[in-house]
C-alpha positions, 0 to 999 in steps of 0.5 A, a space after each residue: 493540478 491533477 492530484 494523485 488518485 487515492 487507490 483506497 477511495 476510488 469507487 467502481 466505475 459507474 457503468 450505468 451511464 455508459 451503456 453505449 460506451 466503446 470498450 477499450 482496445 486490447 493491447 497489441 501482441 508485441 506489446 504484451 510479449 514485452 511485459 514478460 521479459 523480466 521472467 525466465 522462460 518457464 514463468 514466461 510460458 505460464 504468463 503468456 497462457 494466462 495473458 492469452 486466456 484473458 485476452 480471448 475472454 475480453 474479446 468474447 465479452 466485447 463481441 457479446 457486448 456489441 451484439 447486445 447493444 445492437 439489439 437494444 439500440 433503437 429501443 425507447 427503454 431498455 429492460 432492467 435485466 438487459 441493462 444489468 447485463 450490458 453494464 456487467 459486460 462493460 465493467 468486465 471488459 474494462 476491468 484492469 488486468 492486474 492492479 499494481 503490486 506496490 513494494 515499499 522500501 522503507 528505511 532511514 537516512 543512508 540505509 541504502 534504499 536507492 542503491 538497492 533499487 538501482 541494483 534490482 533494476 540493473 542501473 548502477 547510479 540511476 537514483 542518487 546515492 551518497 553514503 550516510 547523507 540524505 540523498 533521495 528527498 521525496 517519495 520515488 516510484 519506479 516501475 516498468 512499462 511498454 513505453 519506448 523511452 525512460 520517463 519521469 513525472 515530477 508532481 508538485 504541490 498545488 498553490 493552495 498546498 504550498 500556501 499552507 506550508 508557507 504559512 506554517 514555515 513563517 510561523 515557525 520562524 517568527 520571533 517577537 523579541 530580540 534574543 540574547 547571544 546564547 538564545 540566538 545560537 540555540 535558535 539557529 541550531 534548532 533543526 526545525 529552524 534550519 529546515 524551514 530556513 533552507 526551504 524558503 531560501 531554496 524557493 525565494 533566495 537568501 533573506 527569505 527567512 526574515 520575511 513574513 507570510 504576506 511578503 513571501 506571497 508577493 515574492 517571485 520564486 527563483 525559478 518559474 513554476 509550471 502551471 500544470 504542477 507536473 514536470 515531465 522528463 524523457 530520455 532515450 537512455 537511463 543515464 540521460 534521464 538520471 542526469 536530468 532527474 538528479 537535481 530534482 530528487 537529490 538533497 544537496 548539502 545546505 552549504 553547497 553553492 553550486 546547485 542547479 536551477 532545478 534544485 530551487 523547487 525541491 520543497 515543492 516536490 510532492 512525489 516522483 514517478 519513474 517509468 522504465 521501458 521494457 525492463 528485463 528485470 522488473 516486470 510490468 505491474 510491479 512498483 518499487 517505492 522509495 519511502 523516506 523513513 519519517 514522513 514530512 512537515 508538509 501536511 499533504 506530503 505527510 498524508 501521502 507518506 502514510 497512504 503510500 505505506 498503506 497501499 503497499 502490499 509488501 514492505 521491505 524494512 531497509 536497515 544497514 548492517 551496522 544499524 540493524 541490531 538496535 536503535 530507535 529509528 530501526 524499531 520505529 520503522 518496524 512498528 510503522 510497517 506492522 501497523 501497515 498490516 493492521 490498517 492498510 493492504 500490507 500482507 508481507 513484511 521483510 527485513 532487508 539488511 544492506 551493505 553486508 559486505 562490510 566487515 572488519 575481519 580482525 575485529 570479527 575474529 576476535 569477537 567470534 565465538 568458537 565455531 566448528 571450523 576456522 575462518 580463513 578468509 573475508 568471504 567466509 567471515 561475511 557469509 557466516 556473519 550474514 547467516 547468523 544475522 538472518 537467524 537472529 533477526 528472523 527470530 526477533 522479527 517473528 516474535 515481534 510480529 506474533 505479538 501484534 498480528 494474528 497467529 495465522 497471519 500469512 507473513 508468519 509462515 514466510 520462509 524468508 523474513 530476512 534478506 542480507 544484501 550487498 548492492 556494492 558486491 552485486 556490481 563488483 563481485 570481488 567478495 561474493 557471487 551475484 547469488 550471494 548478494 541476494 539481489 536475484 533472490 529479491 527479484 525472484 520474490 517479486 516475480 513470484 508475487 506477480 505471477 501468483 497474483 496474475 494466476 488468481 486474477 485471471 482465474 477469477 476473471 474467466 470464471 466470472 465472464 463464463 457465468 455472465 455468458 451463461 446467463 446471456 445465452 439463456 436470455 435468448 429464450 423467453 420461456 417462463 419458469 414454473 412457480 418462479 414467484 413462489 420460489 423467489 419468495 422462499 429465497 427472499 425469506 431465507 436471505 432475510 433470515 441469513 442477513 439478520 444472522 450475519 448482522 449479529 455475527 458481525 456485531 459479535 466480531 466487533 464486540 471482541 474489541 471491547 475488553 482490550 479497548 477497556 484494558 488499553 484505556 486503563 493502561 493509557 490513563 496510568 502511563 500517559 505522564 511517563 510517555 509524555 515526559 519521554 517525548 518532551 525530554 531531550 538529551 541536551 535539554 531544551 537546546 535546539 529544541 524550542 522551534 522543533 517543539 513549536 513545529 510539533 504544536 503547529 502540526 497538532 502534535 506531529 513533526 516529521 523531518 528528513 533528519 530527526 526521528 518522527 515525533 507524534 505525541 498523539 500516537 505515543 499517548 494512544 500506544 498503550 491502547 494499540 498494544 492491547 487491541 492490535 492482536 484482536 484487531 488483526 484477528 477481525 480482519 484476517 482470513 481463515 475459518 469462520 470461527 472466533 472474531 474473524 469477519 470475512 469468513 462469516 461473510 463467506 459463510 453467508 455467501 455459501 449458504 445462499 448459494 446452497 439454498 439456490 441449488 436446493 430450490 433449483 432442484 426442488 422446483 424444476 429450475 432445470 429448465 433454466 439451469 444456466 440462469 440458476 448457475 449464473 445467479 449462484 456465481 453472481 452472488 460471489 461477484 456482487 458480494 466480492 466487492 465487500 472485501 475491498 470496501 472493508 479494507 478501505 474502511 479499516 484504516 479509518 477505524 484503526 486510526 480513530 484512536 489517534 484522530 480522537 486524541 489529536 482532536 481533543 488536544 487541538 486547543 492545547 497545541 494551539 495554545 502552546 504554539 503561541 508561547 514566545 519569549 524567555 524560557 518559551 520551550 519549558 513553558 510550551 512543555 508545561 502548557 502541553 502537560 496541563 492540556 493533556 492532564 485536563 483532557 485525560 481528567 475529562 475522559 480523553 481516552 474514554 472518548 477515543 474508545 467510544 469513537 473507535 466503537 462508533 467507527 466499528 458500528 458504522 462499518 457494520 451498518 455499511 456492510 449490512 446495507 451493501 449485503 442487502 443491496 446485493 441480495 435485492 439485485 440478485 432477487 431481481 435477476 431471479 424474478 426478472 424473466 417472469 416479470 417480463 423484464 427481459 426481451 429476446 436478445 441477439 444470438 450469442 451461442 457462438 460466444 458462449 461456446 468459446 467462453 465454455 472452452 476458455 473456462 475449461 482451459 483454466 485447469 489445463 493452464 494451471 496443470 501446465 504451470 505445475 509441470 513446468 515448475 516441477 521440471 525447473 526444480 528438478 533441473 536446478 537440483 541436478 545442476 552443479 552449485 556455483 563457485 565463489 567469485 574469482 580470487 576467493 578460493 583458498 
């Protein structure tokens, strides 16, 4: 089965082996225009200009690439400098237009995630919705493209992945002794038992729950499973695809007898990707992700749940109006979202309060504090209550974010941290206008996010391409530079000194973690018993908790179901350490001035010092004879060091999670011992085994080992950064020295391509100025236009 690619672990394309590869073909103009249908005309104009700039740049790069290939095609060996140029050209030609923006809708059962997506994409019942019950059973990604049809790809677990889950499910259901009536009733009411029984029955039919692992391996599933492990559905209309898709992603009631055949493979579904054709409302390049709030018992799905959260650059925490004011589930969701800012790519978190049309007017009026004016209608009460919720929850969320994130984290400056939406009123508009439902506001946020990313990406792309054409054009000359070896030697010594300083600065950044780690460890040692007691105690005692606790132990301290709050003993035990380190950890990986514990500003300062030194050497040494090459090398420093940020972002998740991973590893034998316990009072005996195991590991230095392992991860990250910097400097010095060493040959004339690229580079400023002018005109017209009235029938 083709597994889902990990966006954090992918390395850049190894272009060295593809010198003669044909560059990808450009998108047709009609297809490109369709991509902007979701944007208003002003934004469409800006996007089309950026798209045209990018398209023309790719064309120039492609022409240059073809000329270089032709000039070296018959050569027995290609000089290193030329090879570098060809590889860089191909890498730029095939560089993705814009990486997708993943927006995660993260919420509990019945919070309204699917209803919100349906409203945003203007398809009322596209994803299944069903009030308070669980409806969407897996991660669902919704995006738009230039395909002609509506399409869904349903990705299933592989044979090996399902065998792993099957083994755990049968272990969970295995009973070695006869139970009394009361114990049997408690067993059957256990949530983990119900979940495991249902999964096996869905795949193999009634009675499957009483069979062992070997018997089920030989059993035939109720429905044939495709060998490709991918089911593709297509339809001309959204409603048609929705009907086809519904049985796969809708969670049916366990007592429902009329399930479709497709429902029989529900436990095998890993995730679903839905693509809409040419959407007027959701732009291509944006992926809306419906994320269940608690993860999954299956290890593969649970890991994908974490990675999906971490790859989202935006997370909307979804909570309905009646649950937003408290509750463990809501707090858990917020905490998980904030952790995504620490360990993943997330840069923006917002609370989206749903079902805000719900309000019992007499009750609201009775509890309402005296205001400046009387409330005379349901509509006025809803608007007032929504505004009050915004103010309250914004203050609470901002305080929570400040405790966990650096003071200059961009999300703290966001104008909108809380949205109050109503999908139902969006369709009916009996009480609120379309704008007052705030669905258009969320769409506008999505568009602005994509437009800003497009602007930054194209600007960087054109600038990088221009630098490459500068060098390529200058390589047509074979003129040697005066004293080039001498000046390169000076640059090498300077770079080596700066690398040493950078290594020291990185070490100082990471050393800032030592004190909060020590304080966190001390707190964890004194509080772990209370934390463990809270995790293991249930309001109804052990009733219905025996097999759930066994499931926790089978999964090394973690249990995630679709109905209960997520249980993670390892994370709970390390939470006191995270409480201490979170602000400092966030500060290390933030962007800002090159002071304090911030890492990236030190790398930026290193880059700028190299560039300034090259300019200085160039002025003193007469590199004016090859100013194009000098300018390129200055820009190329940015390009070859720019990949460091991606490397750091991918590695920081491993660093951040090293604490819980360490504790989980140390407690593995303890969990395995507890999972084997059966018989009378098994639940209490399992708890005792866990307590003894944790006590033993804490006494032997479990938290101190976790601290050491995190510090080791920081050391590995520092080593990786320094090695990559040294490699980049070596590449840059090779380029600087290459002409004098005869590594280049006379190349095809690319003067015309260089001139066109020069014009495109100058056009960047013009495009940016045009976008600002259009935006200013649009804002003026909006201010000048009359405000919209309420929906029909709401006037007094």
